[in-house]
N, C-alpha and C positions, 0 to 999 in steps of 0.2 A: 243578733248582736255579735260583732266580730270578737274573736278571742284575743285577749291581751297577749302581746308578744312576750316570750320567755326571756329572762335576763340571766345569762350565765356568768354570774359573779360570785365568788366565794367570800366568806367573811374576811379572810386574810387579804383578798384583793382590795377590799374597801378599807380595811384597817391600815394597810401599807401606805395609802395616800393621805392619811390623817396625820398631821405632824405631831411628833412626840416632844414633850417639854425637854429643853427650854425653848424650843421653837414656838412661835406665836400660833394660836388656834386660827382656823380658817372657816369661811362660810360654806354652806352647803353647795352654793354655786361653784366655788373653787374646787370642792371635792369632785363634783360632776366633771369639771373641766379636766382635772387630772386623770379621772377614770377614762374619759374619752381619748386622752392622749395615750394611755397605756393599753386600751382595748379597742377592738373593732366592733361597732354596733350597727345594726341595720337601721339607718336613719329614717328610711321610708316607713317602717312599721313601728318604730320606737320613738316616741316624743320625749323631749327632755323632762317634761313634768312626770312621765311614767317612771323614768330613771330616778328622779328626785324622790318620788314616793317610795320606790323600792329601797333606795339607800336609807331613807329616813326610818323605814320599818326595821331594816337590819340594825341600824344604830341603836334603836330603842329595844332591841331584842336582849333578853337576859344573858344570852351567851356572850355578848360583847363586853360584859363586865369583866370577863377574864382578860380582855385586852386593855382594860382600864380606859376605855373611851368615855369622854365626858361632854356634856352639852352646856354651854354658857348661855343661859336664857336672859341674862341681864342686859344683853345688847340686842340691837335690831340692825341687820338680821342676826339670828343665832350664830354662835361660833362653836366649832367642834375641834377638840384636841384629844390627846391621850397622855396619861401619866406614864412614867418609866416602868417597864416591866422587864426585869432582867432575863426571864425565860424567853420572852418573845424577842428581845433584843439579840440574844444568843442564837435563836432559831433563824432570825433574819440574816445575820452574818453568816451562819452556816449555809443557808440557801445560796447566798451570793458568792461565797468564797470556799465552798466545801472542798474543792480540789487543792486548796492550800491549807487544809485543816491543821496539819502539824505546825506550819509556820505561823498561822494567824493566832492560834491559842496562846502562844508564848507572849503575845502583846496585850492580852486581856488581864484584868485584875484576877487574883487567885480565885475568889468566890465565883466569878463569871466563868472561869475555866472549867470548874466543876459542872456548872449549869450547861455549858457548851457541850461537854462530853456526854452529859445525860441526854441532851437534845439529839446528838448524833446517833445514839443507840436507839432512841425511841422513834426517830424519823429517818427512814432510809431514803434520803434525798438524792444522794449521789454515791452509789456503791463503789465507784472508782477511787474514792478517798482511801479505802483500805489497801489499795494497790500502789499508791503513790507516796514517795518520800522525797521531800525537798531537802537535799543535802547541803550542809553549810560549807563554806570555803575552808580550805586547810589553813589559810593565813588570816583572813578577815573574820571578825566576829560581828554579830549584829549590834548596833549601837543600843544604848539604854533608852527605852521609851517610857515616858510617864503614862501610867494607866489612866489618870484623870484626863490628860491631854488627848489620849486616844479615844476616850469616851466622848468627849466634846466633838472630836473630829468625825468619828463614825456617825454620831447623831446628826451633824451638819450635812454630811453626804446623803444619808438616808432620807432626811426630811427636806433637803435642798434649801437650807437657810445659811446666810453668810456668817463668817467668823472674823474675829480680829486676833492678831497674835504678834509677838515680837519675834523677828527673824534675824538670826546671826549669820553674817556672810563668812566667807573663808578667812577673812582677817579678824573675825571676832566682833565686828561692829554690828550692833543691833538696830533694827528699824521696825517701826510699827506698820503692819500690813492689814488691810481690810480686803477679804477675798471671798468670792463666790466659788465654793468648791465644786469641782466636776467629778472627782473620783481619785483613786489611788493607783500608783504605778509601783510595782515591785521590780527592783533592779539590783542584781547581786545580793548583798546582805542588807540593803537599805530599802526604806519605804519613802515614796515621794507623793506629796499632795499635788494634784493638778487642778488649776483653777485660774480665774480671771479677777484681777483687782476690780473692786466694785465701781470705780469711776471710769473704767475702760469699756469700750464697745468693740471687741475684737473676736476673731474666730479661733485664734490659737491660744490655748491655755499655757501658762508658765508652770514650771515644776519647782517645788519647794521641799527640801529634805526635812522629813518630819522630826528627826532628832535635833534639828536646829530651831524648832519652833517652841516658844515659851509663852506663858501667860495667855493661853487660848480662852476666848470668851465668845459666846454667840452674839450675833447682831440682829436687829429687827430687819425683816425682809422689806424691800421696796420694789416697786413695779419695774424700774429701769435696770435692775440688776440682771446681768447676763447669765442665765442658766445654761447648762449643757443642752445642746440641741437634742430633741427627742428622736430625731430622724437618724441619728448616728450613735453607735456604741463608742465607748471610750477607746477601745482598740482601733476602730476605724479612724478616729480623730488623731490618735498618736501616730498611726501609720501614714496618714495623709500629710502631717506636718513633720514627720520624722523626729518626734519628740524624744523617744528613747535613745537616740544616738548621742545625746549630749554634745551636739554640734551647733554651730551658728550659721546664719545665711551667708556669712563671709567665707566659710570653708568651701573651697572649690574642689572639683573632681580632678584628680591627677592620675597619670599612668605611671605605675610603679613597676620596678624590676628588683626582685629580691633574690639573692643567692643563699640557699640554705645548705648547711653541712650537718653531718652526723645523723643522729636520730631525727632531728627536725626535718631533714630532707625526705624522710620516709612518711611523715605524717601530715605534711602541709596540704595535701589534697583532700583530707577528710572533712575539713570545715572551710569551704571556699570563701574567699573574700568578696567575690563579685560574680555576676552571671557570665562575664566574658573572661574569666580566669583561665590561663593556660599554664601548664607545668611542663618544663623541658628537662629531661633527665640527661645529665652530663656524666654521671657515674652512680654507683650504688649509693654513695653517701654524699652526693652533690646534685642539687636540682635548682633550676631557676624558675621563679614564679613571676608571671606577668598578669596584671589586673588593673582595672580602673576603679579607684576607690576615693572616698572623701578624705581630704587632707585635714584631719582633726586630731585632737588630743589622744583619742583612743587608738588611732593608728600608730602614733609614736610609742604609746605604751605597749602595744602589741609587739612592735619591732624590738623594743628594749628587752622585752621578756625572754627573747631567745639568746641574749648575751652574745657570746663569741660564735654562736652557730648560725648567724645571719649577717649578710652584708648588703647594704643598699647600693644597687648599681645605678638606678635612676628613680626620680629625677635628680639632677645635679644639686639643686637647692636643698633637697631633703638630705642627701648624702653629706653635704657641707655642714648642715645644721647638726646632724648626729655626730659628725667628726669633731665639731667644736665642743659638743657636750662631753665626748670621750676625753678630749684633751684637758678640759676643765676638771673632769673627774680624776684623771691621772695626777694632775697638779695637786688636787686636794689630798689625795692619798700620799703623795710624795711629801707634802708639807707635814703630814702627821708623823 
């Protein structure tokens, strides 16, 4: 009689694919599908029914009571889910975001912060977290985040279930959104939720500032909702679509020439603007930078940041735009 194939799955591997409330419980077949997406099995020697039997045995094991996994026998087929467990929730976040430990803990409820720190001491998941500090900006401070909103948000991402929320735009106007969350993006002092509106079938997620999200609530999952592709990480998706640039498809590439003076002239080659960047020294305190860059909001913000220590030589349109801004600024201060 052939020996049954060994299945290398930990309890946590199985628990992690079982949705946590308020997400809806799922069938054993859906659990198997998620495990097959997350792990590589020898399909020749391992039949689906063997995997189902293994998972069913693990779920009925006394040890899984710690993870608060439950079986709803009132339905056919049976449904499986898990109740909230603050310790496991903290440990899961720690595993996923341990290198941002200092930053992440500030956004958790106070009692969860204590559990989080305890988890970090008892589980040496990423020793690098003791050597990394994410420094705040000298000017900007992190926005206020609702602990309850973050709880709903983290749960939606971990369990891949949609959410609804009111979103305020820059003008303060609120609009109800229904989103399939793909993950989080940290940029400067802010957190952004990346995801696709449930009625859309697109490959590029949109970004939503978490501090502008209000009245978050979970939604029931439907088959046609677009989840994050399992074949790509969120980093790969963001880099492919250049999401972190905060730029639009209308922003074209331009060849710029900037003349820097004073201290700025000595430091401009430390953080290049592009692969084709060239720096020409005219004097110890005067250098010209040439580069091909995206004509976007962040470029103008970068140039303005140098004040009198930078001059736009090209393109002419950008020089004229910043000249007009300077004239308007001088008029505003003159009127004061």
